[in-house]
C-alpha positions in Angstrom: 0.0 0.0 0.0 1.3 3.5 -0.9 0.2 6.6 0.9 0.4 9.3 -1.7 -0.9 12.5 -0.1 -0.4 14.7 2.9 -3.4 13.1 4.7 -5.9 10.3 4.4 -9.3 11.1 2.8 -12.3 9.4 4.3 -15.5 9.7 2.3 -18.4 10.8 4.6 -22.0 11.7 4.5 -23.8 15.0 3.8 -21.3 16.0 1.1 -18.3 16.3 3.5 -15.2 14.1 3.5 -13.0 13.7 6.6 -9.3 14.4 6.3 -6.9 12.7 8.8 -3.2 13.2 9.2 -0.6 12.1 11.8 2.8 13.6 12.4 5.5 12.7 15.0 8.1 15.2 16.3 11.2 13.9 18.1 13.7 15.9 20.1 17.0 16.0 18.3 15.4 15.3 14.9 12.5 17.8 14.4 13.4 20.3 17.2 16.2 20.8 19.7 15.7 19.5 23.2 16.3 22.9 24.7 14.0 24.8 22.4 11.4 26.9 24.2 8.4 24.8 25.2 6.1 27.4 23.6 7.8 27.0 20.3 7.7 23.2 20.5 4.0 23.3 21.1 3.3 25.6 18.2 5.4 23.7 15.8 3.9 20.4 16.8 0.4 21.6 16.1 1.1 23.8 13.1 3.0 21.1 11.0 -0.2 18.9 11.3 -2.4 21.8 10.4 -0.2 22.4 7.4 -1.0 18.8 6.1 -4.7 19.7 6.4 -4.0 22.9 4.4 -2.3 21.0 1.7 -5.5 19.0 1.2 -7.7 22.1 1.2 -9.3 21.1 4.5 -10.9 23.0 7.4 -9.4 21.9 10.7 -11.7 20.3 13.3 -9.7 18.8 16.2 -6.7 16.7 17.1 -5.4 14.0 19.4 -2.1 14.5 21.2 0.2 11.8 22.6 3.5 12.7 24.4 6.3 10.5 25.6 8.4 12.3 28.2 12.0 11.2 29.1 11.4 12.6 32.6 8.6 14.3 34.5 8.3 17.8 33.0 8.8 20.8 35.2 5.7 22.8 36.0 7.1 25.9 34.3 7.7 23.9 31.1 4.2 22.5 31.0 2.7 25.9 31.7 4.5 27.5 28.8 3.7 24.5 26.5 0.0 24.5 27.4 -0.4 28.2 27.2 1.1 28.3 23.7 -1.1 25.4 22.6 -4.2 27.1 23.9 -3.4 30.3 22.0 -2.9 28.3 18.7 -6.1 26.3 19.3 -8.0 29.6 19.5 -6.2 31.2 16.6 -6.7 28.2 14.3 -10.1 27.2 15.7 -9.2 23.6 16.5 -10.0 21.5 19.6 -8.0 19.0 21.6 -10.0 15.8 21.4 -7.9 13.5 23.6 -4.6 11.6 23.6 -2.2 9.9 25.9 0.9 10.7 28.1 3.6 8.1 28.8 7.3 7.9 29.9 10.1 6.8 27.7 13.8 6.0 28.0 14.3 7.9 24.7 14.0 11.6 23.8 10.9 13.7 24.1 8.5 12.5 21.5 5.2 14.2 20.5 2.5 12.8 18.1 -0.5 14.6 16.8 -3.4 13.1 14.8 -5.3 16.0 13.3 -8.8 15.8 11.7 -10.4 18.2 9.3 -13.1 18.2 6.7 -13.5 19.2 3.0 -16.4 19.3 0.7 -16.8 15.9 -1.1 -14.7 15.6 -4.2 -12.8 18.9 -3.6 -9.8 17.7 -1.7 -6.4 18.8 -3.1 -4.0 15.9 -3.9 -0.5 15.4 -5.3 -1.8 13.5 -8.4 -3.3 16.0 -10.7 -0.4 17.9 -12.3 -0.3 17.7 -16.1 2.3 18.8 -18.7 1.9 22.5 -19.4 0.8 23.3 -15.8 2.7 26.1 -14.0 4.2 25.5 -10.6 3.8 28.0 -7.8 4.7 28.4 -4.1 3.4 30.4 -1.2 5.5 32.7 1.0 9.3 32.2 0.9 11.4 29.1 1.2 14.8 28.2 2.6 14.7 30.0 6.0 14.2 26.9 8.1 16.9 24.9 6.3 19.4 27.7 6.7 18.4 28.1 10.3 19.1 24.5 11.0 22.6 24.7 9.4 23.3 27.6 11.7 21.9 25.9 14.9 23.9 22.7 14.2 27.1 24.6 13.5 27.4 23.3 10.0 28.2 26.7 8.6 29.9 29.8 9.9 27.4 31.4 12.3 25.1 34.0 10.8 24.8 37.4 12.3 22.1 37.7 15.0 19.9 40.0 13.0 19.9 37.3 10.2 19.7 34.2 12.4 16.8 35.3 14.5 14.2 35.6 11.7 15.5 32.4 10.1 15.0 30.5 13.4 11.6 32.0 13.9 10.5 30.3 10.6 12.0 27.0 11.7 10.4 27.0 15.1 7.0 28.7 14.3 5.8 27.8 10.8 2.6 29.3 9.4 0.1 26.7 8.2 -1.5 28.2 5.0 -5.1 27.1 5.8 -6.9 29.9 4.1 -4.8 29.4 0.9 -5.5 25.7 0.9 -9.2 26.2 1.0 -9.0 28.9 -1.7 -7.1 26.5 -4.0 -9.9 24.0 -4.2 -10.9 23.8 -7.8 -7.9 25.9 -8.8 -4.8 23.8 -8.2 -4.3 20.7 -10.1 -1.9 19.3 -7.5 -0.8 20.5 -4.1 1.3 19.6 -1.0 3.1 21.3 1.9 6.8 21.8 2.0 8.1 19.6 4.8 11.0 17.8 3.2 12.2 20.8 1.1 11.1 22.4 -2.1 13.2 20.1 -4.4 12.2 16.9 -2.7 8.5 17.8 -2.3 8.1 18.8 -5.9 9.5 15.4 -6.6 6.5 13.9 -4.7 4.1 15.7 -7.0 6.1 14.6 -10.1 6.1 11.0 -8.9 2.5 10.7 -8.0 1.3 12.7 -11.1 3.7 10.9 -13.4 5.3 14.1 -14.8 8.5 16.0 -14.8 8.9 19.4 -13.1 11.4 22.1 -14.1 12.1 24.5 -11.3 13.6 27.9 -12.1 16.1 28.6 -9.3 16.1 32.4 -10.1 12.4 32.6 -9.5 12.4 30.9 -6.0 11.2 33.4 -3.4 13.5 34.0 -0.5 13.0 36.2 2.6 15.2 39.3 3.2 17.2 37.3 5.8 17.8 34.4 3.4 18.7 36.7 0.5 21.3 38.3 2.7 22.8 34.9 3.6 22.8 33.9 -0.1 24.4 37.2 -1.2 27.3 36.5 1.1 27.4 32.7 0.6 25.9 31.8 -2.8 27.1 28.2 -2.3 24.2 27.7 0.1 21.6 28.2 -2.7 21.3 24.4 -3.1 20.8 24.0 0.7 18.1 26.7 0.7 16.2 25.0 -2.2 16.5 21.5 -0.7 16.3 22.3 3.0 13.1 21.2 4.8 10.6 22.6 7.3 9.2 25.5 5.2 5.6 24.4 5.5 4.5 26.6 2.7 2.2 25.2 0.0 3.6 24.2 -3.4 1.0 23.7 -6.1 0.4 23.4 -9.8 -2.2 25.3 -11.9 -3.2 25.0 -15.5 -1.4 27.2 -18.0 -3.2 30.5 -18.6 -4.4 30.8 -15.0 -1.3 32.5 -13.7 -3.1 35.9 -13.6 -5.4 34.5 -10.9 -2.4 34.2 -8.5 -2.4 37.9 -7.6 -6.0 37.9 -6.6 -5.7 34.7 -4.6 -2.6 36.1 -2.8 -4.5 39.2 -1.9 -7.5 37.3 -0.6 -5.3 35.0 1.5 -2.7 37.5 2.7 0.3 35.6 1.4 2.6 36.1 -1.6 2.4 33.5 -4.4 5.2 33.1 -6.9 5.4 31.1 -10.1 8.6 29.1 -10.0 8.5 26.5 -12.7 6.6 24.4 -15.3 5.4 20.8 -15.6 6.6 18.8 -18.5 6.4 15.2 -19.8 8.9 12.8 -18.2 9.9 12.1 -14.7 11.6 13.8 -11.7 12.6 17.3 -11.0 15.2 19.5 -12.6 16.5 22.8 -11.2 17.5 25.3 -13.8 20.1 27.8 -12.7 20.4 31.5 -13.8 22.8 30.4 -16.5 20.1 28.1 -18.0 22.0 25.0 -17.0 20.6 22.3 -14.7 21.9 22.4 -11.1 23.1 19.2 -9.4 21.4 18.8 -6.1 21.6 15.0 -5.7 18.6 13.5 -4.0 17.9 16.7 -2.1 15.6 17.2 0.8 15.1 15.6 4.2 15.2 11.9 4.6 14.8 10.0 7.9 16.6 6.9 6.5 
């Protein structure tokens, strides 16, 4: 059995389908063990809401299970719970239940999120066709660059650059309004968790197409542009780094003009970054017109 989309789609009654997704976050893999508890709570919930956004779904509720390596301190739990309550109110989602256990391993959190979408209107990864245009919301690369900085894999960035990058890593923004607006507009859609390069590869694989990504069109934040201006060799890392949680999607040729209106409605920038062609896989075209070599690209657990 192959799971092809960001969430499971369960046909329901009264013209509504249920969307169900589960995501696990492990200390040392998805966040640092000493990250602020409020940021851990927000990221935990928001990455699951991002999966619902990628399917065009409206959030309903979630189940939360946590494995603690030791009894958490009261201050930690208070900050964690307060941030979670704030995000629940902001995104109109309810905690439905869950479990709490101890573990000999690292802090591990698991969320199962539920949403709903009008029957037959869910966004999937499988509808891209040759001639479609590829677009992305917001900016990409911040989280991947932040992780390189935090792990000491690059010369440390200046504080005024590192701080906005780390904010994107720790507090992603699920594009729920955009996901809903893309129903009936996008031919394929997903959220960027593994990195732009790898995730476009998922659309290409499921849709049975090739995607050509224009590196010069990829939108970067002011902080990321500053990093890349000083260290252009990190361009590949920005394109292939994960944890962006923006939406990447395809639209039929000739509908690009609609992007500006949708962006204004949803309060997020949308940028055309490539085309869909016949074939397989993803190619990244550099400013010189030549294909860039990124290897497999993206985040892989194994």
